[in-house]
N, C-alpha and C positions, 0 to 999 in steps of 0.2 A: 257534850262525850258524843261522839258516833260509837255506839257499844256493837261492836262485832266479835265479841269475845267468843261467844256460844250463842245459840237459839235457846236456851234458857234464862234468858235475860231479859224475856218479855214481861212487862206487867198486864195484868188484867184491863181488857177494853171497856168504854162504859156501858155497854150492853152487857158483858158479861158480868162486871159489879151488879149491875140490876138484878143480873139472873141470880147472884149471891146472895144480895138481900130480901129475896123474894121467893128463895129455895122454901120449900114445904120439908120439915124434917122428922124424925124420929129417932129413935134408939137404935143406930147401926148394927151394935153388937147381938140385938135381938133380931137381926134381918126386918126391923120395923120403921126403916127409914124408906120412903118412897122413892124419892131422888137418888139416892145408890142403888137402889133396887132396879131403877130403868136406865141408870146409866150400865149398870152388868147388863142387863139386857140387851142391849141397843151396841156395847161393846162387844160382846159376844158374835153376835151375828154379824159387826164389822170385821172381825179377826178369822171367823171364817171357822168357829168350835162352837160347841153346845153351851157353854157356861160360862162367865167369867167371875172372876172377883176382883174388888176395887180394894186398893191399897194408897200407902201417903206415897211411895218411891218406886221407881222403877228398877233400882239395885234390890229394894227389897223384894221385889217381884221376881227377878231372875234367880234370889238366893232360894225361894220356897220353891219355885219349879226344880232346882237341881235337887232339893231337900226330897221332894214327893217323887221323883222319878229314877230315883239311887238308893243303893243302901251303904253305909260307910266301907271304905274301902274299896270300892267302885273305882273304875278310872274315866274321867272327861276329858275328850278331844274337843279342842278349837283351836283356829288359829292364833297364831304365838301372839298378837299384838290387838286380842279382844279385849273387851270391855270386862268379862267376867274372868278373866284371867290378870289384868292391869291394874283395873280401877276398884276394885269391889274388895278391895283391905284382904285378899287370901280367904273370901269369903267361903269357896267350896271346901277348903280343908276345913277352916272353922267351924261352919254350920252344917256339913253336912259328911266331912271324913274322906273326902275324896282326893284321888289322886289325881293331879291334871298335867297334862301332856298337849303342847302347844305346838301347833303344824305352821311349818313354815306358809306364809302365803302371797298371793299375788293381787293386788289391789283389796287383800282383807279376803279372799277366797281362797279355797282347798279343794283337790279334787277325790270323789270316788275310790281313785287309785289309791290316795294317799290314806283314805281310813281303811283301806284292807289292807295295806302295810301296815300301819301301827296297830291293827287289831287284834288283841291279845288272846288265846286259846283260853276259853274259860273252864274248859276243863283241867287246866294244870293247877296245882294244890300250891306254887309257889308264885305266883303273879297276881296283879291287881285286875280284874275281868273289866273289859272295856264294854261300860254300858249307856254312854251318851256321848250323843255329838251335840256341839252348841253351834247354830250360824247366827251371826250380828247382820242385820241388813236395815238401815246401810251402816257401811263399817264405819266407824268414828276415826280410828287411826289413821286409816287410808284415804280419809279427805271426804266423807260420807261418798265412798262408793257403794253400787249398788250390784248385789249378785243377780243375774239373768234368770230368769224363771226356769230354762230349761237346766240349767246346772240345780237350781234347788230341787226340781225334781228328780234328776240322776241323783242325788244327794240322799232323799227320802227314798228310793229304790235301794238304794246301797244300804243305808240302814236295815230296812226291811228285810232284807236278807239275811243281813247280820245279825238281826233280833237287837238292834241298837235304838234307843230312843232318842229322840231329835226334838230340839228344844229351840227357837227362835226367838232371841234377843231382840225383838221390834222397836227399841226405842224411837228408832225415825222409821219405823215401817210405813209410816204414811208419808214421806219423801222417796221412799223406794217403789211405791205402788205408783205415785205419781209420776215419777220417772221413766218407770217399765209401762206406763201406759196400762194396766190391769188394777185390780180390785186389792185392797189389803186383805180380803176373804178369800181371792185366789191362791195370795203368798201363804196365808196361814194355816190354811186348811190341810197343808201338808205334814205341817209336825204336830207333835203329843200337845206341846204346849207352847204358848205364844205372850210375850209380852210388849205393850206398849205404854210408852210414857206421855202421859198426858201436858207436862211442861214446856216441851220443845215445839215441835211444828204446831202443836196446837195451842199454844199460848195460855197455858193453865198456870195456875200459882203455883200448885202442886198433885200430886199424884198419878197412879198409872192402874194398869189393868194386865192380871193376868187370866189367861183365858185356856181351855181344856175342855176334859170330859166331866160329867156329873161328878165320876166317881175320883178323879183326881183334884177336882173344884172343891168335892167334900174336905180332904186333906188339905188343901189348903186355905180353907177356910180354919181349920184348926190351927196350922202353923202361921197364919195369919196372928192367930192369940199368941203363940208362942214366942213369934219376933217381935213383937210389942205392936203389933200394928193395927190390932182392934180399936175403933174408934167408935164416938157416940152418935151425936148430931151430925154426923159427917154429909149430908145433903147441903151442907153451906158451902161446902167445897166441889163435891160432886157436881150441885148446880154447872160448876165451871165447866167442867168436862162434857154437860148436856150440850151446853152453848157454843162448846167449840164444835163438837160433833155438826151441829146446824150452821156455824157460822164460818169455821177457819179451814174446814177440810179442802173445801172447794178453791181456797185461795193462795195452798203451797206452791202450786207450779210459778207465781209471783216470785218466791223467793228463790226459785231457780232460775229464774230469767235474771232477778237482779246479781244474784253469784257470777251468774257466766259474762254481764255487761262488767262488773267489777272486774274479774279476771283479763277480760280481754283488753278492758283500758288498762290496766296496772301492766300488762305484758306490751301495749303499745307504747307504754312510759318506759319501758327499757327494764322491767323488772322481772326477775326470773320465776315466771308461773308456768306450769305445764299444763295447757289450756286442755287436754285430752284426760286429765285427773278431774275436772269440774264436771261433775256427773249430777250433783243438786244442790246444796245451799252452802255447803263449803269449798274457800279459794286457800291452797296452800304456798305460802311465799317461801322460798330459799333463801336464805342469807348468805350461803357460804361463797357464792358468786361475788355478793357484796363485799366481803370481807367483816363484815360487821357480828361483834358478840350479841347474844340473842337479849340482854340483860340491855345493852346500852341501844338497842332496835327499839322494844319496849317503852323506852323509857322517850325516846326521841316521839315516838308516836304519841305516848300520850301525852306529852308536851303540846301535840299536833293536833290534840285535841278526838284522837283515834285509839280505840280500845281495838288489842289483838290479844291472841293467848298462843301459849306454847301448845307441842305436840309432842309426840313421843320420839320425835327425831330429832335430836339436840340444835340443827340448824334451819328448822323450819317452824314458822308462825301460819295460823292460820286465822282465816276471817269468815266468819258464818252470819249468813243473811237470815232475816226472821220476821216474825209479824211488827215490830218495834223499827224497820229499817225502811224507809220512803226510796223512792229514787232521787230525793234531793240529799239526801243521805250517803247514796252511791256517786253521786254529783260529786259530793264535797269531799268525801275520804278518797274519790281519783285524784283529787287536788291534793290533798293532806299527805297520803302515803308517799307516793313519790318522793315530794319535798322533803320529809321527813327522814326518810334512809338516802338522803343525798343523791335523787336521778331528777335529771329537767325534765319535767315534762314535755314531751316533743306537740309541738303546734303542727 
């Protein structure tokens, strides 16, 4: 099976497995695990922040960020198809008592003017005060689209002017940085808090980082226990994160090149692919022109030995390249996908 369902499908490499096996560990809850401490130190620098907290998942990291940046009854603004609104099980309401408002986006992005128009006057006793803005970069539902740095800076200036806090859901921040040609730190420094998922582009079996100021990370550590995310000898898995920072950051551009080659090949084969949307490691395939139901298409692809996944859009599937997808896998997918979907490959 050529698994293009998600970049979460990666398995630890042989080198990463050795790092896990040889990890020096201690009691993480007591902050005595040297491997976790080193990952947090390096993670903070990577994300352009002063301090970082190691957590089991990026969803937990996002939810803790929302908890420490707001009070119950506050309002959160995010793009309407963002991960924190669609894929975290109502966590902002459940964990933080937040009112959420989705802003219509283009390629997963919204504008400073939209924030100004949505902002609620905090002096009113009858409305939820707008407190927090969340940006997702890259934007999953839009197909791995990237926020231009200038647009992030404009959002940050607007939030500062309106005294709004700003969180970056940077699950795929490393992809955004590579595509933008800037460092993760250059993007992350504009935010009050930043999350990074280690189990996507970086190829770890699990783990995430939440970064921000020392004062906020002290609160984050308390919430880490409250959310059930405190661990013991967590250096076993934190070692995978350190290995990834040393070996997997520099190669992310290869995933983007393979996604581009896959997209161009599928388009050449006659499949409906919008090449302008392919900015990182996502390729979205629209089934509507083919007249194929989503379930049937996925079944045909699985029988052909290729795994794709659904999106928030009912007629679109996605293919995601990652550490475990080789050039040969792309070649095989370019043969298998068009035939499985009833399109003859052009010679």
